[in-house]
N, C-alpha and C positions, 0 to 999 in steps of 0.2 A: 378129757374135759370137753366144753362146748365147742372149741375150736376143731378137735378130732370128730365129734359127732357131725358137725356141719361138713366137714370133709368127706366123711361117709355119704352123707345125703347127697353130695355134689359129685358122686361117682368117683371120689378120690382124685378129682382134678382141680382142686382149689390151691391157691398159695396164700399163706399167711403174711401179709405185708409187715407184721410186727412194728406197728407205729409207736406203740407204747415204749418198746425197748429202744427203738431208734430215737425217741424224744429224749429218753433218759440218757442215752449214750451222747447225744449233742450237748446235753447239759453239763455232763461230767466233763466234756472236753473244753468247754468254753465258761469260764469262771464269771467273765463279764455278763454273759447271757444269763447265767443261773443268778447273779445279783439282780438283775432287772426282773427277772421271773418273780423272785421273792418280793420285790417292790410292788410289782403289779398285783400278786395275790393278796398282800396285806391290804392294799387300797381297795381292792374288790370286795374283800371280806367286810371291811368297815362300811363301804357304801350299802352293802346288802343289810348289815345290821341296822343302819340308820333308816333305811328304806323300810324294814319290817317294823320298826316302831310306828311309822306313819301309817302303814298300809293294814295294820292289825286294827288300829283305831277306826280307820276308814271303813273297814269291813265290818266291825262291830255296828256302825252306824247303819250300813245297808241292810245288814240282818234284822236289825230291830224294826227298820222300817217294813221289810219283807214280813216280818212275823205279825205285824199290827194289822188289825182288821179295820177296813174303811168305816168311818162314821156314817149314819144315814144320809148326811147332806154333804159328805166330804170325800167321796171316792175319787173324784178329779184332783183334789189337793194331794191325797196320799200317792196317786200316781205320778203327779208332778214331781214331789219330793224323792220318790224311788228313783226316778229317772235322773233327776239332779245328783244324787248320791252316787249312782254308777257311772255319771260322766265325771264325778270328782275322782273316783276311783281309777277310771281309765286314763285321766290327765296324770295322776300320780304314777301310774305304770309307766307312762310314756316318758315322764321326767326322769325315772329311775333307768330306763332302757338308754336315754341319752347320756346320763351321767356315766353309766358302765361303759358306753362306747367312747366317752372321752377319754376315760382311763386307758382304755385299750389303744386308741390312737396316740396317747402320749408315750406309752410303752413302745409302740412301733417307732415313733420318732426318736425315742432315745436309744433304741437297741437294734432296729432294722433286723429283726429276728429271721426273716426269710432269706436274707443276703448273708448271713453268718457262715463261714466256710464249712463248720461241722453240719450245719443244717443242709446247705446246698448238697454236701456229698451224700447224706442219706436220702435226701429227695431224689437226686439222680439214680440212686440204687432202686427206690421204689418205682420210678418212671420206667426203669428196664423190666421189673417184674409185671408191670401192668401192661407192656407193650403187647402181649398176647392174650390179655383177658378182655372179653367182651362184657364182662358183668363184674360189678363190685358190691359186695355185701358189707353192710355196716351194723354191727350188732351193739348190745347194750353195755352197761357198766356205769360208771360215775360220770353223769352228764357233764358236769363242770370240767373234769379232767379230759373227758373226750373231746370237748370243744376246743381246749387249749391245744391237743395234740393235732386235731384236724387241722386247725388254723395255722399251726407251726408249719404244716407242710402243704399249705394252700390247697386243701382237699378239692374245692371246686374245680381249680385247673387240673388237678391229677385225674379227677373223674372224666373231664372232658364230655364227649358225647355217648359214653358207655351206659348201658342199662344199669339200673340201680335198685337194690333191694335193701330195706333198712327196718328195723324194729327196735322196740324197747328205747333205751336212751339214745341209741343211733338214729331212730326216727325223730326224736326230740331235737338232738343237736342240729339236724339238717333242715329243720323247718324255720319259719320265719322268726319265730319268737319262742324262747324256751320258758316254760312256766312250771315251777315246783308245786306240788299239790298233795294234800293228804287231809281228808276231813276229820280223821281221829288218829293222830300220830301217837306213838308211845309216849312222848313227852311234850307237853306244852298244847296250845291251841292249834287247831288245824286251819290254817290261812293260806290259800293259794297266793304265791307271790312270783312276779316275774325275775327271772335270773338275768336274762340278757337277750340281745338280739342273737338268734341262731344264724347259721350259714346261708339260709335262704335258697338251698337247692331244692328243697320241697316247699311249695307255695300253696297258701289257701287253707290249709289245715292246721289244728293244734293238736298234736299227738298226745293222748293220755293213757300211757301204758299201765297195765294192772288196774285199770279203773274200778273194777268190781271190788277189789281189796281196799283201794284207797279213796274212793269217793262213795258218798251216800246217794247212790243213783235213784233210790226211791223216794228221795226228798225232792218234790218239785221246785221249791225255792231255792235249793242250792244247785240244782241242774240249771234252773232258768239265769241265776247269777252268773254262772260261768259262761253260758251262752251269750248272755248280754255284754259282760264285761270284755270278752274278747272277739266279739263281732267285728269283721265280717269273716274271720276265720272260722271254719267249721271246727268244733269241739269234737274229737273222735276217740272214743274209749277203744284202745287197742288191748282187748282181752283175747285169751286163746280162740282161734276160729276167725277172727276178724281180719279183714284183708281189703286194701284199697289199691286200685290200680289206676294209673294217670294214663290216658290215651292220647295225650297231646292237647287236648281241647277240655277235658274235665276229669274228676274223680269218679270212679265207679266201684261200688262195694260189692262183695259176694253176699250172699244171704246171711244175715246174722250180723252185719256191720253196721253200727249205728252212729248217730251224731246227736248231740245234745240240743235241744230246741229251746227258743226263748219263752215258751209257754210252760217249760219245766218238764218235758217229756223226752222219751227216746224215740227217735224216728229212723227207719233204715235209710241208709245212703242209697241213692238211685243206682240201680244196676246198670 
């Protein structure tokens, strides 16, 4: 599997922390925590569905304004309305992020998940495994589940000062804000939507895995909208060959690593 392939790439010197399995084990042992997680999941699902109704209509308005051609004497009016519509969208995104954060805080107040004996025991084992590891890799998967698992084990504290490599949903979960996106999904309309606040280990960028397959990168209006909506974060397509490195002061990309720009183009990230 993917784990074995990664293990071989790392000269067979890696160790799988098995956080998913550890999370499942903790929930099996702690029925009270299991009930709390179910409560949280139901609340988060309902919040996302309600937000989706509002954000879909807000995006329809923005897209219509971006498709509209300026009148001979009205370019400034159209530009003003476009900017206002984007700000309304950004406000809606922020409100949803706060609402989700409130649900998570209530869950923590109810259940104190990181203090549960079953979780403490599993985390102690993980800390022991990490003791000799200078580098931590976080792969992909289902980003919402990955977030839950990483939060349960207080991943930022586990990571400490170790070097970090992340890709796909792993990069999404570790960023400041998690955004779900697909311009042409198999079902329904493609509307990018905020899922929630990420772990914030990786700052200043919005990772967009598999962007070539999920986004219409040749459509300037869609590219510009994503860049404007989520500024000041850099929206980065994470396609095969793309790589960003943090040097302690800023992000540097290898050749072929791009960012979405507010004028609707793709530009290389500074080397």
